[in-house]
C-alpha positions as CSV (number, residue, x, y, z in Angstrom):
1,X,2.6,27.5,-9.0
2,X,5.0,28.8,-6.3
3,X,8.5,27.4,-5.6
4,X,7.4,25.6,-2.4
5,X,4.7,23.8,-4.2
6,X,7.1,22.7,-7.1
7,X,9.6,21.4,-4.5
8,X,6.8,19.4,-2.6
9,X,5.7,17.8,-6.0
10,X,9.2,17.0,-6.7
11,X,10.1,15.5,-3.1
12,X,6.9,13.5,-3.1
13,X,7.5,12.2,-6.7
14,X,11.1,11.2,-5.9
15,X,10.0,9.3,-2.8
16,X,7.2,7.5,-4.6
17,X,9.8,6.3,-7.4
18,X,12.3,5.2,-4.7
19,X,9.6,3.2,-3.1
20,X,8.6,1.8,-6.6
21,X,12.3,0.7,-7.6
22,X,13.0,-0.6,-4.1
23,X,10.1,-3.0,-4.6
24,X,11.2,-4.1,-8.0
25,X,14.9,-4.9,-7.0
26,X,17.6,-4.0,-4.4
27,X,19.2,-1.5,-6.7
28,X,17.3,1.6,-6.2
29,X,17.6,4.1,-8.9
30,X,16.2,7.6,-7.8
31,X,15.0,9.4,-10.8
32,X,14.4,13.0,-10.9
33,X,11.4,14.8,-12.9
34,X,13.7,15.5,-16.1
35,X,14.6,11.8,-16.3
36,X,11.0,10.7,-15.7
37,X,9.9,12.9,-18.6
38,X,12.8,11.5,-20.6
39,X,11.9,7.9,-20.0
40,X,8.2,8.6,-20.9
41,X,9.2,10.0,-24.1
42,X,11.4,7.0,-24.7
43,X,8.4,4.7,-23.7
44,X,6.0,6.3,-26.1
45,X,8.5,6.1,-29.0
46,X,9.2,2.4,-28.2
47,X,5.3,1.7,-28.0
48,X,5.0,3.3,-31.4
49,X,7.7,1.1,-32.8
50,X,6.2,-1.9,-31.2
51,X,2.6,-0.9,-32.5
52,X,4.1,-0.6,-35.9
53,X,5.8,-3.8,-35.7
54,X,9.3,-2.8,-34.6
55,X,10.2,-3.6,-30.9
56,X,8.8,-3.8,-27.5
57,X,7.8,-0.9,-25.2
58,X,9.8,0.4,-22.2
59,X,7.5,-0.5,-19.3
60,X,9.6,1.2,-16.8
61,X,9.3,4.4,-18.3
62,X,5.6,3.9,-18.4
63,X,5.5,3.0,-14.7
64,X,7.6,5.9,-13.7
65,X,5.3,8.3,-15.7
66,X,2.4,6.7,-13.9
67,X,4.0,7.5,-10.5
68,X,4.5,11.1,-11.5
69,X,0.6,11.3,-12.4
70,X,-0.4,9.5,-9.1
71,X,1.8,12.1,-7.0
72,X,0.3,15.0,-8.7
73,X,-3.2,13.7,-8.1
74,X,-2.6,13.1,-4.4
75,X,-1.0,16.4,-3.7
76,X,-3.7,18.3,-5.7
77,X,-6.2,16.6,-3.5
78,X,-4.3,17.9,-0.4
79,X,-4.3,21.4,-1.9
80,X,-8.0,21.6,-2.6
81,X,-9.1,20.4,0.6
């Protein structure tokens, strides 16, 4: 994957995150790809604790990961057309 495609994916992902966070509340917290993956890892760990009887999951981390996958899906569709 070339650098232009990587930059396009990152810009599209950050835009979608910004739109989502703006809908949730007025304090938009723009996340980059690294913080998204970190939030996903935390969400997965939290889910395991919850599943095993410990604590609740981090839904925001899950939602950010969903936004990333949705962004990649849309960009891949454009690239293969």
